[in-house]
C-alpha positions as CSV (number, residue, x, y, z in Angstrom):
1,M,42.0,-20.8,10.3
2,P,39.0,-19.2,11.9
3,V,37.6,-16.0,10.3
4,P,37.9,-13.1,12.8
5,Y,34.6,-11.7,14.1
6,P,34.0,-8.2,12.5
7,D,35.4,-5.4,14.6
8,P,32.6,-3.5,16.3
9,A,34.7,-0.4,16.1
10,L,34.5,-0.5,12.3
11,Y,30.7,-0.5,12.5
12,R,30.8,2.4,14.9
13,K,32.9,4.4,12.4
14,H,30.8,3.6,9.4
15,A,27.5,4.1,11.4
16,A,28.7,7.6,12.3
17,E,29.6,8.4,8.7
18,L,26.3,7.1,7.4
19,T,24.4,9.0,10.1
20,E,26.0,12.3,9.0
21,I,25.2,11.5,5.3
22,I,21.6,10.9,6.3
23,F,21.4,14.1,8.3
24,Q,22.8,16.1,5.4
25,Y,20.4,14.4,3.0
26,L,17.3,15.2,5.1
27,S,18.4,18.8,5.4
28,S,18.9,19.0,1.6
29,C,15.4,17.6,1.1
30,R,13.8,20.1,3.5
31,E,15.7,23.0,1.9
32,E,14.8,21.6,-1.6
33,S,18.4,22.0,-2.7
34,L,18.3,18.8,-4.7
35,P,15.9,17.5,-7.3
36,V,13.2,15.1,-6.4
37,L,14.6,12.7,-9.0
38,E,17.7,12.9,-11.2
39,T,16.6,10.7,-14.1
40,I,19.2,8.1,-15.1
41,P,18.8,6.0,-18.3
42,P,18.4,2.3,-17.3
43,E,21.4,1.1,-19.3
44,S,23.6,3.8,-17.8
45,A,22.6,2.9,-14.3
46,Y,23.2,-0.8,-15.0
47,R,26.7,-0.2,-16.5
48,F,27.8,2.0,-13.6
49,W,26.7,-0.4,-10.9
50,K,28.0,-3.5,-12.7
51,E,31.4,-1.9,-13.2
52,E,31.5,-0.7,-9.5
53,L,30.7,-4.2,-8.4
54,Q,33.4,-5.8,-10.4
55,N,36.0,-3.1,-9.8
56,P,35.1,-1.3,-6.5
57,T,36.4,2.3,-6.3
58,L,34.0,3.8,-3.8
59,S,34.6,4.0,0.0
60,F,31.8,3.1,2.4
61,P,30.5,6.7,2.7
62,A,31.0,7.4,-1.0
63,L,29.1,4.3,-1.9
64,F,26.0,5.3,0.2
65,S,26.3,8.9,-1.0
66,K,26.1,7.6,-4.6
67,I,23.1,5.4,-3.7
68,I,21.2,8.3,-2.2
69,Q,22.1,10.6,-5.1
70,G,20.6,8.2,-7.7
71,S,17.4,7.5,-5.8
72,T,14.0,9.1,-5.7
73,H,13.8,11.5,-2.8
74,L,10.5,10.9,-1.0
75,H,11.4,13.4,1.8
76,H,11.5,16.2,-0.8
77,P,8.2,18.2,-0.5
78,G,7.8,18.0,-4.3
79,Y,7.4,14.2,-4.1
80,I,3.7,13.8,-4.9
81,G,3.9,10.6,-6.9
82,H,3.3,7.1,-5.8
83,Q,1.6,5.8,-2.6
84,V,4.8,5.3,-0.6
85,A,5.3,6.7,2.8
86,V,7.9,9.3,3.7
87,P,9.4,7.1,6.5
88,H,9.6,8.5,9.9
89,P,13.0,8.4,11.5
90,Y,11.6,5.9,14.1
91,S,10.9,3.6,11.3
92,M,14.4,3.9,9.9
93,L,15.9,3.1,13.3
94,A,13.6,0.2,13.8
95,D,14.7,-1.1,10.4
96,M,18.3,-0.9,11.6
97,A,17.5,-2.8,14.8
98,A,15.6,-5.5,12.8
99,G,18.5,-5.8,10.4
100,L,20.9,-6.3,13.3
101,L,18.8,-8.9,15.1
102,N,17.7,-10.7,12.0
103,N,15.1,-12.8,13.9
104,G,12.8,-14.7,11.5
105,M,9.2,-15.2,12.7
106,A,8.0,-18.5,11.3
107,V,8.5,-20.2,14.7
108,Y,8.1,-18.5,18.1
109,E,11.6,-19.3,19.3
110,M,13.1,-17.3,16.4
111,G,10.9,-14.3,17.0
112,Q,9.7,-14.1,20.5
113,V,9.6,-10.3,20.6
114,S,8.2,-9.6,17.2
115,V,5.7,-12.4,17.3
116,A,4.2,-11.0,20.5
117,M,4.3,-7.4,19.0
118,E,2.5,-8.7,15.9
119,R,-0.4,-10.0,18.0
120,A,-0.6,-6.8,20.0
121,V,-0.7,-4.5,16.9
122,C,-3.2,-6.6,15.0
123,E,-5.5,-6.6,18.1
124,Q,-5.1,-2.8,18.3
125,I,-6.3,-2.5,14.7
126,A,-9.2,-4.9,15.5
127,D,-10.1,-2.7,18.6
128,R,-10.4,0.4,16.3
129,L,-12.8,-1.6,14.1
130,E,-14.7,-2.7,17.2
131,W,-14.2,-6.3,16.4
132,N,-15.1,-8.3,19.5
133,G,-14.6,-12.0,20.2
134,D,-11.4,-13.5,19.0
135,P,-9.8,-11.2,16.3
136,G,-6.2,-11.5,15.3
137,G,-3.9,-11.4,12.3
138,I,-0.4,-11.4,10.9
139,F,2.1,-9.1,9.2
140,T,3.2,-9.9,5.7
141,S,5.2,-8.6,2.8
142,G,2.9,-6.0,1.3
143,G,-0.8,-5.5,0.4
144,S,-0.7,-7.8,-2.6
145,L,0.3,-10.8,-0.5
146,A,-2.1,-9.8,2.3
147,N,-5.0,-9.7,-0.1
148,L,-4.0,-13.0,-1.7
149,T,-3.8,-14.6,1.8
150,A,-7.2,-13.2,2.7
151,L,-8.8,-14.7,-0.4
152,L,-7.1,-18.1,0.2
153,S,-8.6,-18.0,3.7
154,A,-12.0,-17.2,2.3
155,R,-11.8,-20.0,-0.3
156,Q,-10.7,-22.4,2.4
157,K,-13.6,-21.6,4.6
158,H,-16.1,-21.6,1.8
159,S,-15.0,-25.0,0.6
160,R,-14.2,-26.5,4.1
161,G,-10.7,-27.3,2.9
162,K,-11.8,-29.1,-0.3
163,Y,-9.7,-27.0,-2.8
164,W,-6.6,-27.0,-0.7
165,E,-6.4,-30.8,-0.7
166,G,-8.3,-31.8,-3.8
167,G,-7.8,-28.9,-6.2
168,H,-10.5,-27.8,-8.6
169,A,-11.4,-31.2,-10.0
170,D,-15.1,-32.0,-9.8
171,S,-15.8,-28.7,-8.0
172,P,-18.0,-25.8,-9.1
173,P,-16.2,-22.7,-10.4
174,L,-15.6,-20.0,-7.8
175,A,-15.5,-16.2,-8.2
176,V,-14.7,-13.0,-6.4
177,M,-16.8,-9.9,-6.7
178,V,-14.7,-6.7,-7.0
179,S,-14.9,-3.2,-8.2
180,S,-13.6,-2.4,-11.6
181,E,-11.4,0.2,-9.8
182,A,-9.8,-2.5,-7.6
183,H,-6.0,-2.8,-7.4
184,Y,-4.6,-5.1,-10.1
185,C,-3.3,-7.4,-7.4
186,I,-6.8,-8.7,-6.9
187,S,-7.1,-9.9,-10.5
188,R,-3.6,-11.4,-10.1
189,A,-4.6,-13.2,-6.9
190,V,-7.6,-14.7,-8.5
191,K,-5.6,-16.1,-11.4
192,I,-2.8,-17.3,-9.1
193,M,-5.5,-19.3,-7.3
194,G,-6.4,-20.9,-10.6
195,L,-9.9,-19.4,-10.9
196,G,-9.2,-18.0,-14.3
197,R,-10.9,-15.0,-16.0
198,Q,-14.4,-16.1,-15.0
199,G,-13.2,-16.1,-11.3
200,L,-13.3,-12.2,-11.3
201,V,-16.7,-10.6,-11.3
202,L,-16.0,-6.9,-12.1
203,L,-18.6,-4.4,-10.8
204,P,-19.3,-1.0,-12.3
205,V,-18.6,2.2,-10.4
206,N,-20.5,5.4,-10.0
207,E,-19.4,8.9,-10.9
208,R,-17.2,9.0,-7.7
209,F,-15.5,5.7,-8.7
210,Q,-17.2,3.8,-5.9
211,T,-18.8,0.4,-6.5
212,E,-22.3,0.8,-7.8
213,V,-24.1,-0.9,-5.0
214,S,-27.5,-0.8,-6.8
215,R,-26.2,-3.4,-9.2
216,L,-24.9,-5.9,-6.7
217,E,-28.0,-8.2,-6.5
218,D,-28.5,-8.4,-10.3
219,I,-24.9,-9.2,-11.1
220,Y,-24.7,-11.7,-8.3
221,Q,-27.8,-13.6,-9.5
222,K,-26.5,-13.5,-13.1
223,T,-23.2,-15.0,-11.9
224,L,-25.1,-17.8,-10.0
225,S,-27.2,-18.5,-13.1
226,Q,-23.9,-19.3,-14.9
227,G,-23.1,-22.0,-12.4
228,I,-20.4,-19.9,-10.6
229,E,-20.3,-19.6,-6.8
230,V,-19.2,-16.3,-5.3
231,F,-17.2,-16.9,-2.2
232,A,-15.6,-13.5,-1.6
233,F,-16.1,-9.8,-2.1
234,V,-13.2,-7.3,-2.0
235,A,-14.2,-3.7,-1.1
236,N,-12.0,-0.7,-1.8
237,A,-10.8,1.5,1.0
238,C,-9.6,3.3,-1.0
239,S,-9.0,2.6,-4.7
240,T,-5.5,3.1,-6.0
241,A,-6.2,5.3,-9.0
242,T,-8.6,7.9,-7.5
243,G,-8.7,7.2,-3.7
244,A,-12.4,6.3,-3.7
245,Y,-13.9,4.5,-0.7
246,D,-16.6,2.0,-1.4
247,D,-19.9,2.0,0.5
248,I,-18.7,-0.8,2.8
249,E,-21.8,-0.8,5.0
250,T,-24.2,-1.6,2.1
251,I,-21.7,-4.1,0.7
252,A,-21.5,-5.8,4.1
253,G,-25.2,-6.2,4.3
254,F,-25.2,-7.8,0.8
255,C,-22.4,-10.2,1.8
256,K,-24.1,-11.1,5.1
257,K,-27.3,-11.9,3.1
258,H,-25.5,-14.3,0.8
259,Q,-22.9,-15.6,3.2
260,I,-20.0,-14.2,1.2
261,W,-16.7,-13.4,2.9
262,L,-16.1,-9.6,2.9
263,H,-12.5,-8.5,2.6
264,V,-11.6,-4.8,2.8
265,D,-8.6,-3.8,0.8
266,G,-7.5,-1.0,3.1
267,A,-3.9,-1.1,2.0
268,H,-3.8,2.6,1.5
269,G,-7.0,4.1,3.1
270,G,-7.5,1.6,5.9
271,A,-5.1,3.8,7.9
272,V,-8.0,6.2,8.6
273,L,-9.1,3.8,11.4
274,F,-6.7,5.9,13.5
275,S,-8.3,9.1,12.4
276,D,-11.2,10.4,14.5
277,R,-12.2,12.8,11.6
278,H,-12.2,10.3,8.7
279,R,-12.9,6.9,10.3
280,A,-16.5,7.1,9.0
281,L,-15.0,6.4,5.6
282,L,-14.7,2.8,6.9
283,Q,-18.3,2.6,8.1
284,G,-19.3,-1.0,7.8
285,A,-15.8,-2.4,8.0
286,G,-16.7,-3.7,11.5
287,L,-18.9,-6.3,9.7
288,A,-16.0,-7.5,7.4
289,D,-14.2,-10.8,7.8
290,S,-10.7,-9.4,7.1
291,I,-8.9,-6.2,6.3
292,T,-5.5,-5.2,4.9
293,V,-3.7,-2.2,6.2
294,D,-0.3,-1.0,4.9
295,F,1.8,0.8,7.5
296,H,4.2,1.8,4.7
297,K,1.7,4.1,3.1
298,L,-0.2,6.6,5.3
299,L,1.3,5.4,8.6
300,Q,4.9,6.5,8.0
301,S,6.6,3.2,7.9
302,S,9.3,2.2,5.5
303,I,8.5,-0.7,3.1
304,L,7.3,-3.4,3.6
305,C,5.0,-3.4,6.6
306,T,1.5,-4.8,6.1
307,A,-1.1,-6.0,8.6
308,L,-3.7,-8.6,7.6
309,V,-6.3,-8.8,10.4
310,Y,-9.2,-11.2,10.7
311,R,-12.4,-10.7,12.6
312,S,-11.9,-14.2,13.9
313,I,-8.4,-15.5,14.2
314,K,-9.7,-19.0,13.7
315,D,-10.3,-18.3,10.1
316,S,-6.6,-17.7,9.6
317,Y,-5.4,-21.1,10.7
318,P,-6.7,-23.4,7.9
319,T,-5.3,-21.1,5.1
320,F,-2.0,-23.0,4.7
321,S,-2.9,-26.4,6.3
322,Q,0.1,-28.7,5.9
323,G,2.6,-30.3,8.1
324,A,6.2,-29.1,8.6
325,R,7.4,-31.3,11.4
326,Y,10.9,-29.9,11.4
327,L,9.3,-26.6,12.4
328,F,6.1,-27.5,14.2
329,E,5.5,-30.5,16.5
330,D,1.7,-30.7,15.9
331,D,-1.2,-29.1,14.0
332,E,-2.7,-27.2,16.9
333,Q,-3.9,-23.6,16.4
334,E,-1.1,-21.8,18.1
335,W,-1.2,-18.0,17.5
336,Y,2.5,-17.7,18.3
337,Q,3.6,-20.1,15.5
338,T,3.0,-17.6,12.7
339,G,4.6,-19.8,10.0
340,K,1.3,-21.8,10.1
341,R,-0.6,-18.8,8.9
342,T,1.7,-17.0,6.4
343,F,3.0,-17.8,3.0
344,E,6.5,-16.7,4.2
345,C,8.6,-19.1,6.2
346,T,11.5,-16.7,6.8
347,K,9.7,-13.4,7.6
348,A,11.4,-10.1,8.5
349,M,10.6,-8.3,11.8
350,M,8.5,-5.8,9.9
351,V,6.1,-5.4,12.8
352,L,8.9,-3.7,14.8
353,K,8.4,-0.6,12.7
354,A,4.6,-0.5,13.2
355,Y,5.0,-1.2,16.9
356,T,7.6,1.5,17.3
357,L,5.5,4.1,15.5
358,L,2.4,3.4,17.5
359,H,4.5,3.2,20.7
360,Q,6.5,6.4,20.2
361,L,4.0,8.6,18.3
362,G,0.7,7.2,19.4
363,E,-2.6,6.8,17.5
364,T,-3.6,10.4,17.9
365,S,-0.4,11.7,16.2
366,L,-0.7,9.2,13.4
367,G,-4.4,10.1,12.8
368,Q,-3.6,13.8,12.8
369,T,-1.0,13.3,10.1
370,I,-3.6,11.5,8.0
371,D,-6.1,14.3,8.6
372,R,-3.6,16.9,7.4
373,Q,-2.9,15.0,4.2
374,Y,-6.6,14.5,3.4
375,Q,-7.3,18.2,4.1
376,L,-4.4,19.2,1.9
377,A,-5.8,17.1,-1.0
378,S,-9.2,18.8,-0.5
379,D,-7.7,22.2,-0.5
380,F,-5.6,21.5,-3.6
381,A,-8.7,20.2,-5.5
382,E,-10.5,23.5,-4.6
383,M,-7.5,25.5,-5.9
384,L,-7.7,23.6,-9.2
385,I,-11.4,24.1,-9.6
386,N,-11.2,27.8,-8.8
387,H,-8.6,28.3,-11.4
388,G,-11.0,27.2,-14.2
389,H,-8.7,25.4,-16.6
390,F,-8.3,22.2,-14.7
391,Q,-10.5,19.1,-14.8
392,L,-10.8,16.8,-11.7
393,A,-11.5,13.1,-12.2
394,C,-13.6,13.3,-9.0
395,K,-13.8,15.1,-5.7
396,P,-11.0,13.6,-3.6
397,Q,-12.0,11.3,-0.7
398,S,-8.4,10.7,0.4
399,N,-5.0,12.3,-0.2
400,I,-5.1,11.4,-3.9
401,V,-6.0,14.1,-6.4
402,C,-6.4,13.2,-10.1
403,F,-6.6,16.2,-12.5
404,R,-5.8,17.3,-16.0
405,Y,-4.9,20.6,-17.6
406,T,-7.5,21.7,-20.2
407,P,-6.5,25.2,-21.4
408,P,-8.4,27.1,-24.0
409,G,-7.0,26.8,-27.5
410,I,-6.0,23.2,-27.1
411,P,-8.4,20.7,-28.8
412,P,-9.7,18.0,-26.4
413,Q,-8.2,15.3,-28.4
414,N,-4.7,16.7,-27.5
415,Y,-5.3,16.8,-23.8
416,D,-3.7,13.4,-23.2
417,L,-0.5,14.4,-25.1
418,L,-0.5,17.8,-23.3
419,N,-0.6,16.3,-19.8
420,R,1.9,13.7,-20.7
421,E,4.4,16.3,-21.9
422,I,3.7,18.5,-18.8
423,R,4.5,15.6,-16.5
424,E,7.8,14.8,-18.2
425,E,8.8,18.5,-18.0
426,L,7.9,18.7,-14.3
427,V,10.1,15.6,-13.6
428,R,12.9,17.0,-15.6
429,G,12.7,20.3,-13.8
430,G,13.4,18.5,-10.5
431,K,10.9,20.4,-8.3
432,F,8.0,17.9,-8.5
433,Y,7.4,14.3,-9.1
434,P,3.7,13.5,-10.0
435,V,2.6,10.4,-11.9
436,L,0.1,9.7,-14.7
437,T,-3.0,7.5,-14.6
438,T,-5.6,6.6,-17.2
439,I,-9.2,7.1,-16.0
440,R,-12.1,6.3,-18.3
441,D,-9.7,6.3,-21.3
442,S,-8.3,9.7,-20.5
443,L,-4.9,10.6,-19.1
444,Y,-4.7,12.4,-15.8
445,L,-1.9,13.8,-13.6
446,R,-2.1,12.0,-10.3
447,T,-0.8,13.3,-7.0
448,A,-0.6,11.3,-3.9
449,L,0.1,13.8,-1.1
450,M,2.2,11.6,1.2
451,N,4.8,14.1,2.5
452,P,3.9,16.0,5.7
453,G,6.3,18.7,4.4
454,T,4.3,19.4,1.3
455,T,2.2,22.6,1.7
456,L,-0.4,24.5,-0.3
457,D,2.4,26.9,-1.3
458,H,4.2,24.0,-3.0
459,L,1.0,23.0,-4.8
460,A,0.4,26.6,-5.9
461,S,3.9,26.5,-7.3
462,L,3.0,23.3,-9.1
463,I,0.1,24.9,-10.7
464,D,2.3,27.9,-11.8
465,Q,4.7,25.5,-13.5
466,I,1.9,23.8,-15.3
467,L,0.5,27.1,-16.5
468,A,4.0,28.1,-17.7
469,F,4.1,25.1,-20.1
470,N,4.4,26.2,-23.7
471,P,1.7,24.3,-25.8
472,E,3.8,24.9,-28.9
473,K,6.1,22.1,-27.7
474,L,3.4,19.6,-28.6
């Protein structure tokens, strides 16, 4: 007996219910009438959702109300934690359309619209970097996979395909030069590639947590003397912990001199290419070979939505050189067969979100939002300095501010414990959600100001709550 096709009227009913739930939720976030996060012990959450799965009791609207209640509320102005975008409604609606259509993108026939959109958006990024010639790229599932893919491309070009086909046998060891402040995914990528610990050449940073460019030549020559070939350099734009931008222009000159592939990890801060005010932070990126840009950080997209763009699209084709005759008829370099250039075979229509945001909001609006968040971070840092009992890790270069409370009467050896307890109390209070990070062996409160609804008044209130903490609780 054939299974009846789902009744569209049922979808219409549930869609209307969910839309009303979302509207009420967004209103509650704006009014700050709910906590940023209602902490639920892991075992309690597991028991509840397992029991509900086995013995369903919730209606469709009740199910999604419960899901929303137990989640972290990024739309709340007190969300100042991780580097995750507050999704624009256009992104949410694009997600809905992508979920409906469910077109994969490995082969052109399964993703005619999104494959074409992907090329258009990647070329728009390349235009902002003033990459002439034949730039191009792909969208992929997050910055970690984009950075790994870029390094695989770099190794493939350096070795002329030798490692892809023959492995590491009878080949000189390879390495990647990278700041000690780089995202951990770079170390992970190097080890996934089988390069081992020696495959990561960590570079020292200056007082602003930027790569110490004066040491590049010495460290490079020392690496060569150990019989290790450097095939790639990953520059931060910006670093995850402190938001520091490397001196990409100087690094680019170094890489050009030694014929090293330069990849810019702009997963977070690469978005400033749309900002007229802050684009100079990417000075020199026009000389790079590739760049990663997450739309799901500063560009208001829901996760995941990452662009990996190459200065020459030709460098992207050999990365995953292998036959798949049931998908592709030949090995030609066809830009529209994206499965030849990505790790994913089945790939979501993630570019639909980026395209919709650029199409509906425009570059100017996206850039102005970034400008606002960077200015907010600068103003917040000034407030902390003016108070006198706060210590900054460094002057912010992005929308990330790392600071610690250092009141009189508390021994310095207790600062870590003090700031840890303050963070826990802030989260329990429900008004703010900062995170912690360790910088040079000291614990700091870290705020990533992602929400356009967060104001200086909110941050002044955050300072007041910190000042109200009773040190006797230690």
